[in-house]
C-alpha positions in Angstrom: 0.0 0.0 0.0 1.5 3.3 -1.0 1.0 6.7 0.6 1.1 10.0 -1.2 3.2 12.3 0.9 2.7 16.1 1.3 6.0 17.6 2.2 6.2 20.5 4.6 7.7 23.8 3.3 10.8 23.3 5.4 11.3 19.9 4.0 11.1 21.3 0.5 13.3 24.3 1.0 15.5 24.2 4.0 16.3 20.5 4.3 15.9 19.3 0.7 19.3 17.6 0.8 18.1 15.3 3.6 15.0 14.4 1.6 17.1 13.6 -1.5 19.5 11.5 0.5 16.5 9.7 2.2 15.0 8.9 -1.2 17.7 6.4 -1.9 16.4 4.2 0.9 12.8 4.1 0.0 10.7 3.5 -3.1 8.6 5.9 -5.1 6.0 5.7 -7.8 5.7 7.3 -11.2 2.0 8.0 -10.9 1.3 8.8 -14.6 3.0 5.6 -15.9 0.3 3.3 -17.5 1.4 0.2 -15.7 1.4 1.8 -12.3 4.4 -0.2 -11.3 6.9 0.6 -8.6 10.4 1.8 -9.4 13.6 1.8 -7.4 15.3 5.2 -7.3 18.2 4.0 -9.5 15.6 3.2 -12.2 14.4 6.8 -12.5 17.5 7.9 -14.3 16.8 5.6 -17.2 13.2 6.7 -17.8 12.4 9.1 -20.6 11.7 12.4 -18.9 9.3 13.4 -21.7 6.9 10.5 -21.0 7.7 9.5 -17.4 7.9 12.6 -15.3 6.9 11.9 -11.7 4.2 14.3 -10.6 3.9 13.0 -7.1 6.4 11.6 -4.6 5.0 8.4 -3.1 6.6 6.5 -0.3 6.4 3.0 1.1 8.2 1.8 4.2 10.5 -1.1 4.0 8.7 -4.3 5.0 11.2 -5.2 7.7 11.4 -1.7 9.3 10.4 -1.3 12.9 7.7 1.2 14.1 10.5 3.6 15.3 12.3 3.4 12.0 9.1 4.0 10.0 8.0 7.0 12.1 11.6 8.4 11.8 11.3 8.2 8.0 7.9 9.8 8.1 9.3 12.5 10.4 11.9 13.3 7.8 9.5 13.4 4.9 6.6 15.1 6.6 8.2 17.4 9.2 11.8 17.7 8.0 13.1 15.9 11.1 11.6 18.4 13.5 9.3 16.1 15.4 9.9 16.4 19.1 11.0 13.3 21.0 7.8 13.3 22.9 5.6 13.4 19.9 7.7 10.9 18.0 7.3 8.6 20.9 3.5 9.0 20.9 3.2 8.4 17.2 5.6 5.4 17.4 3.5 3.8 20.1 0.3 4.4 18.2 1.8 2.8 15.1 3.0 -0.2 17.1 -0.4 -0.8 18.7 -2.3 -0.4 15.4 0.1 -2.7 13.6 -0.3 -5.4 16.1 -4.1 -5.1 16.2 -5.0 -4.3 12.6 -1.9 -4.7 10.4 0.6 -2.3 8.8 -1.8 -0.6 6.4 -4.0 0.6 9.2 -1.0 1.5 11.3 0.1 3.8 8.5 -3.3 5.4 8.5 -3.1 6.0 12.2 0.4 7.5 12.0 -0.6 9.8 9.1 -3.6 11.1 11.2 -1.2 11.7 14.2 1.2 13.7 12.0 -1.7 15.8 10.7 -2.6 16.7 14.3 1.0 17.4 15.4 2.1 21.0 15.6 5.4 20.3 13.8 3.5 19.4 10.6 2.0 22.9 10.5 5.2 25.0 11.0 8.5 25.4 9.3 10.7 26.0 12.4 11.5 24.1 15.5 8.7 23.8 18.1 10.9 24.1 21.2 14.2 25.7 21.8 14.8 23.3 24.8 12.8 20.1 25.3 14.1 19.7 28.8 12.2 22.8 30.0 8.6 22.6 29.0 5.4 24.0 30.4 1.9 22.7 30.0 -0.7 25.1 28.7 -3.3 26.4 31.1 -6.8 25.7 29.9 -9.0 28.7 29.1 -12.2 26.6 28.6 -14.2 26.5 31.9 -16.0 23.4 33.2 -19.7 23.4 33.6 -20.5 24.7 37.1 -22.4 22.4 39.4 -25.1 24.9 40.1 -24.9 27.5 37.4 -26.5 30.8 38.1 -29.2 31.9 35.6 -27.9 34.0 32.8 -29.5 37.4 32.8 -30.0 39.8 29.9 -29.6 36.9 27.4 -30.0 37.7 23.6 -29.5 35.5 20.5 -29.5 36.1 16.8 -30.4 33.2 14.4 -29.1 34.0 11.0 -30.8 31.9 8.2 -28.8 31.8 5.1 -30.8 30.8 2.0 -27.9 29.5 -0.1 -28.2 29.7 -3.9 -30.3 32.9 -3.9 -33.9 32.9 -2.9 -36.5 34.0 -5.5 -37.6 36.6 -3.0 -40.1 38.4 -5.3 -42.1 35.2 -4.7 -41.6 35.7 -0.9 -43.2 39.2 -0.9 -45.5 40.2 -3.8 -47.7 43.2 -4.6 -51.4 42.3 -4.0 -53.6 45.4 -3.7 -51.9 48.4 -5.3 -53.3 51.7 -6.5 -50.8 52.0 -9.4 -51.5 48.7 -11.0 -48.4 47.1 -9.7 -50.1 43.7 -9.1 -51.0 43.5 -12.8 -47.5 44.5 -13.8 -46.1 41.8 -11.5 -48.1 39.1 -13.3 -47.1 40.5 -16.7 -43.4 40.6 -15.9 -43.2 37.3 -14.0 -45.3 35.3 -16.5 -45.2 31.6 -15.8 -43.4 32.0 -12.4 -46.0 34.4 -11.0 -48.0 33.2 -8.0 -51.8 33.7 -8.5 -53.4 36.3 -6.3 -55.8 33.8 -4.7 -52.8 31.9 -3.3 -51.2 35.0 -1.7 -51.2 35.1 2.1 -52.3 38.7 2.4 -50.8 41.2 4.8 -51.5 44.8 5.3 -48.9 47.4 4.6 -48.4 50.7 6.4 -46.2 53.6 5.5 -44.7 54.6 2.2 -45.2 51.5 0.1 -46.8 51.2 -3.4 -49.4 48.8 -2.2 -51.9 48.7 0.7 -51.7 44.9 0.8 -48.9 42.5 -0.1 -48.9 38.8 -0.6 -46.6 36.4 1.3 -45.6 33.1 -0.3 -48.3 30.5 0.3 -45.9 28.2 2.1 -44.9 30.8 4.6 -48.0 30.8 6.7 -46.3 31.1 10.0 -44.3 34.1 8.9 -47.6 35.7 7.9 -49.0 34.9 11.3 -46.0 36.4 13.1 -46.3 39.5 10.8 -50.0 39.9 11.7 -49.2 39.4 15.4 -46.6 42.2 15.3 -43.7 39.8 15.7 -42.2 39.9 12.2 -41.4 42.5 9.5 -40.1 42.4 6.0 -37.3 44.4 4.5 -37.9 45.3 0.8 -35.3 45.3 -2.0 -32.3 44.8 0.2 -28.8 43.8 -1.0 -25.1 44.4 -1.0 -24.1 48.0 -1.7 -21.0 50.1 -1.2 -22.9 53.4 -1.6 -26.4 54.3 -2.7 -27.1 54.0 -6.5 -30.1 56.1 -7.4 -31.2 54.4 -10.6 -30.0 52.5 -13.7 -28.7 55.7 -15.3 -26.3 56.2 -12.4 -25.4 52.6 -12.5 -24.5 52.6 -16.2 -22.5 55.8 -15.9 -20.1 53.9 -13.7 -19.7 56.9 -11.3 -20.7 54.9 -8.2 -18.7 52.0 -6.7 -20.6 48.7 -6.9 -19.8 45.4 -5.1 -17.4 43.2 -7.1 -18.5 40.4 -9.3 -22.3 41.0 -9.2 -24.3 37.9 -9.7 -21.5 35.5 -8.7 -22.5 33.2 -5.9 -19.2 33.0 -4.1 -18.4 36.7 -4.2 -21.8 37.8 -3.3 -22.0 35.3 -0.5 -18.9 37.0 0.9 -20.4 40.4 0.4 -23.7 39.5 2.1 -22.1 37.7 5.1 -19.2 40.1 5.4 -21.2 43.4 5.0 -17.9 45.1 4.4 -17.7 45.8 0.6 -14.1 46.6 -0.4 -12.4 44.8 2.5 -11.9 41.1 2.1 -10.0 40.9 5.4 -12.8 42.3 7.6 -14.3 38.9 8.5 -18.0 38.4 8.9 -20.8 40.6 10.2 -21.7 38.4 13.2 -18.1 37.9 14.1 -17.5 41.6 14.2 -20.6 42.1 16.3 -19.3 39.5 18.7 -15.8 41.2 18.8 -17.5 44.5 19.7 -19.6 42.9 22.4 -16.6 41.2 24.0 -14.4 44.3 23.8 -17.1 46.3 25.5 -17.6 43.8 28.3 -13.8 43.2 28.8 -14.5 39.4 28.9 -16.0 36.5 26.9 -19.7 37.0 26.9 -20.3 36.1 23.3 -20.5 32.7 21.6 -21.0 31.8 18.0 -22.3 28.5 16.6 -22.7 27.2 13.1 -24.9 24.3 12.4 -23.8 24.2 8.8 -20.1 24.4 8.0 -17.7 27.3 8.6 -19.4 30.4 7.2 -17.7 33.8 6.8 -20.5 35.4 8.7 -19.1 34.1 12.0 -15.5 35.0 11.5 -14.1 37.6 13.9 -10.7 39.1 14.5 -8.1 36.5 15.8 -7.6 36.6 19.5 -10.6 38.8 20.3 -13.4 36.2 20.5 -13.4 32.5 20.7 -13.8 30.8 17.3 -17.2 29.7 16.4 -18.3 26.2 17.5 -19.3 24.0 14.6 -22.2 21.6 15.3 -23.9 19.1 13.1 -27.6 18.5 12.6 -27.5 15.8 15.3 -24.9 16.9 17.7 -21.5 18.4 18.4 -19.1 18.2 15.5 -16.1 16.0 16.3 -13.2 14.2 14.6 -13.9 11.7 11.9 -13.9 8.1 13.3 -10.2 7.3 12.9 -8.7 10.3 14.7 -11.5 10.1 17.3 -9.9 6.9 18.5 -6.8 8.7 19.6 -8.1 12.1 20.7 -6.1 11.7 23.9 -2.9 11.5 21.9 -3.8 14.6 20.0 -4.2 16.5 23.3 -0.9 15.1 24.5 1.0 16.2 21.4 -0.3 19.7 21.8 -0.3 20.3 25.5 3.0 22.1 25.9 3.5 25.8 25.3 5.6 26.1 22.1 8.4 28.6 21.6 7.4 28.9 18.0 4.6 31.4 17.7 3.1 29.5 14.8 3.3 26.2 16.6 1.8 27.7 19.7 -1.0 29.2 17.7 -1.8 25.8 16.2 -1.5 23.9 19.5 -3.5 26.4 21.5 -6.3 26.4 18.9 -6.6 22.6 18.6 -6.4 22.2 22.4 -9.0 24.8 23.0 -11.2 23.3 20.3 -11.1 19.8 21.8 -11.8 21.2 25.3 -14.7 23.3 24.0 -16.1 20.3 22.1 -16.0 18.2 25.2 -17.7 21.0 27.2 -20.5 21.1 24.6 -20.8 17.4 24.5 -21.1 17.4 28.3 -23.7 20.1 28.2 -25.8 19.1 25.2 -25.0 15.5 24.8 -28.2 13.6 24.2 -30.3 16.1 26.0 -34.0 16.2 25.0 -36.3 19.1 24.7 -39.8 19.1 26.1 -42.1 16.5 24.5 -44.1 19.0 22.4 -40.9 20.5 20.8 -39.4 17.1 20.3 -42.5 15.9 18.5 -42.7 19.1 16.4 -39.1 18.7 15.1 -39.5 14.9 14.7 -42.6 15.4 12.6 -40.6 17.6 10.2 -37.2 15.8 10.1 -35.7 18.1 7.4 -32.2 19.5 7.3 -33.3 22.9 8.3 -35.6 21.7 11.1 -32.7 19.6 12.5 -30.5 22.6 12.5 -33.1 24.7 14.4 -33.5 21.8 16.8 -29.8 22.1 17.6 -30.1 25.9 18.1 -33.0 25.3 20.5 -30.9 22.8 22.5 -28.0 25.2 22.8 -30.3 28.0 24.0 -31.8 25.6 26.5 -28.3 25.1 28.0 -27.5 28.8 28.2 -27.1 28.7 32.0 -24.6 25.8 31.8 -22.6 27.5 29.1 -22.8 30.9 30.8 -23.1 32.9 27.6 -25.0 36.2 27.5 -24.9 36.7 23.8 -25.2 33.9 21.2 -25.4 33.9 17.5 -26.4 30.9 15.4 -25.8 30.2 11.7 -28.2 27.9 9.9 -28.4 27.3 6.2 -30.9 25.9 3.7 -29.6 25.4 0.2 -30.6 24.7 -3.4 -32.4 28.0 -4.0 -30.5 28.5 -7.3 -33.7 28.0 -9.2 -32.6 28.3 -12.8 -35.2 25.5 -13.3 -38.1 24.3 -11.2 -38.4 27.8 -9.6 -42.1 27.4 -8.8 -42.3 24.0 -7.0 -38.7 23.8 -5.8 -38.9 27.2 -4.0 -42.3 26.2 -2.5 -40.9 23.0 -1.1 -37.9 24.6 0.6 -39.9 27.5 2.0 -42.4 25.0 3.5 -39.4 23.4 5.2 -38.2 26.7 6.5 -41.7 27.8 7.7 -42.2 24.7 9.7 -38.7 24.8 11.3 -39.2 28.4 12.4 -42.6 27.6 13.9 -41.2 24.7 16.0 -38.4 27.0 17.2 -40.6 30.0 17.9 -43.2 28.0 19.8 -40.4 26.6 22.1 -39.0 30.1 22.7 -42.4 31.4 23.6 -43.1 28.5 25.9 -39.9 29.2 27.7 -40.3 32.9 27.9 -37.4 33.6 25.5 -39.1 34.8 22.3 -38.4 38.4 23.3 -34.7 37.6 23.6 -34.3 36.2 20.1 -34.0 37.7 16.6 -34.5 35.5 13.6 -33.5 36.9 10.2 -33.1 35.6 6.7 -30.5 36.5 4.1 -29.3 35.3 0.7 -26.4 36.2 -1.6 -28.7 38.1 -4.1 -32.2 38.2 -5.4 -33.4 36.6 -8.7 -34.6 38.0 -12.0 -38.2 39.1 -12.1 -38.4 37.6 -15.6 -38.5 33.9 -16.3 -35.9 32.1 -18.4 -38.6 29.6 -19.5 -38.0 27.2 -16.6 -37.0 29.4 -13.7 -35.1 32.5 -12.7 -31.5 33.7 -12.9 -29.1 35.7 -10.8 -30.1 39.3 -9.9 -29.3 41.8 -7.1 -31.9 43.3 -4.7 -34.4 41.0 -2.9 -36.8 40.8 0.0 -36.2 39.3 3.4 -37.8 39.0 6.9 -36.9 39.6 10.5 -38.8 38.1 13.4 -38.8 37.9 17.2 -40.9 38.8 20.3 -39.2 42.2 20.5 -39.7 43.1 16.8 -42.0 46.0 16.2 -43.6 43.9 13.5 -46.3 44.3 10.9 -44.1 46.6 8.9 -42.3 46.5 5.5 -39.0 48.4 5.9 -37.3 50.1 3.0 -39.0 50.8 -0.3 -40.7 48.1 -2.4 -40.1 49.0 -6.1 -43.1 50.8 -7.6 -42.1 49.8 -11.2 -41.2 46.2 -12.0 -41.2 46.7 -15.7 -38.1 46.5 -18.0 -38.3 50.3 -18.1 -38.3 50.7 -14.4 -35.7 53.1 -12.9 -34.1 50.3 -10.8 -34.0 47.7 -13.5 -30.6 47.0 -15.0 -31.9 44.3 -17.3 -34.1 41.2 -17.1 -35.6 42.4 -13.8 -32.3 42.7 -12.0 -33.2 45.5 -9.5 -30.7 47.8 -7.8 -31.1 47.5 -4.1 -32.6 50.5 -2.3 -31.6 49.3 1.2 -28.1 48.1 2.0 -27.4 45.3 4.4 -25.9 48.0 6.7 -29.4 49.5 6.9 -30.8 46.4 8.6 -27.8 45.4 10.6 -27.5 48.7 12.4 -30.7 48.2 14.4 -30.0 44.5 15.0 -26.5 45.3 16.3 -27.9 48.1 18.6 -30.5 45.7 20.0 -27.8 43.1 20.6 -25.8 45.6 22.6 -23.2 47.1 20.3 -22.5 50.6 21.5 -22.5 53.6 19.2 -18.7 54.1 19.4 -18.2 50.6 18.0 -20.7 50.8 15.1 -18.1 51.9 12.6 -16.1 48.9 13.4 -19.1 46.6 13.0 -20.3 48.3 9.8 -17.4 50.0 8.1 -19.5 51.5 5.3 -22.4 52.6 7.3 -21.6 56.3 7.0 -22.1 56.0 3.2 -25.8 55.7 3.7 -28.2 58.4 4.9 -31.5 56.9 4.0 -33.1 53.5 4.6 -31.0 52.9 7.7 -33.0 51.4 10.5 -32.0 51.8 14.1 -33.2 49.8 17.1 -36.2 52.0 17.6 -37.3 51.4 14.0 -37.0 47.6 14.1 -37.8 46.8 17.7 -40.5 47.7 20.3 
């Protein structure tokens, strides 16, 4: 069994001579050769370099080598001979145990996993200046107190990311309008328009082109929250660097626009970063958390993702604890093989390194393991009340499972002693170039049910006033159909909900002309946003506790906008 080896930078640059010398004592493979055979090193010189150029360096230990010899060779190849004697001993022992129990192939797998978790693999200098004088790192992750005091002034944000770009002009539609906007909506949308009799009707107050709007027929609970004054919509919102008045100003090119409009990856970064023009600023929720912790002078903020590692949760290094990554069913841990030797990983990283890079890695992985264990201890297999469990079990969808995890974390807020939590959940496949009508309806139905289970639990536990739930997507979709669905656009419509929301409102300005000649239309029903994400996040951040002197840090481009900026008193009761 051969293993492809990824060499550390120091092995490649600083100690190349040792790698070359070592290659004469092992075998390698010419990976592109049709017979896939093994060659001894001396054979390489006789091969035609035009047809047999090795693209990968592959290594196989000698069959009679001892565990110590094998790990020493791997040390040279993977870490340039920099493996500390302690860590070499740990890996050698792990290899020997696995070889005896499972054979050499599995032993190699275990050794490779150990190397990947060793700090020496991730740095290009020596870890310790003196191995005889080492100090164990002091843990910064607290244990769960035996009788934790109740957390006061708790607040949480649940950020729902609708990946792929929601067709949000099916989420919020003109219904009763004095200027004929409802008729225009049907003319422009054509085969993807939702019939009036299927609209879930809501009343509109304020400066909007319609007295009544329609909510998507699968979003009945959001309509109910709106009518109860616990949810609002934000019209035609999207990434902006500065206001753009109309399509004439857009075409003139005098205003700065976000980069790569209509590209999923770039606009995801723009929407979750809310810092157009600065790719290093991290994410909006991460910066909010940094501001909260800096104000408090201690860790009072925690971030959780129940779907991957999103930009939205990224904060400044060293200011706030990195986000905890959960799965739909529990705490995210190692894959099965490394989970077998988590203790060894802790042991390999427990000493304070002299290398700043090595110490950064070791401290991060050590804290992550301790934090994981804390969450497992706190959440574990904990159950919610019977009604909530039944509600989520009945749905059993990816987004309902994510909301269930959020509910479980909030239920453990006293054990975790966090006063400010943010949660990232994601529902995907909204990129409806085809099957726009039924595909969007199916996913919105999933989302509506998950929010209902979550909100009912929050209300039952007296926490609904302490939670803000909000939706976002990388961009809107075209008003016009492509014959099967919709394509990438810009501005869109979203919602915000919670017990403290001053609901029953549509914030921002819903477009009063959806036609091709409309002033905001830059082609095919791609509408220039009239509200930036800064306009919504300002009020949410204020409610969460961000003080005015830190708002420019949280929202670097906020000063570019003078209208359609909503503060706490606009959004909340």
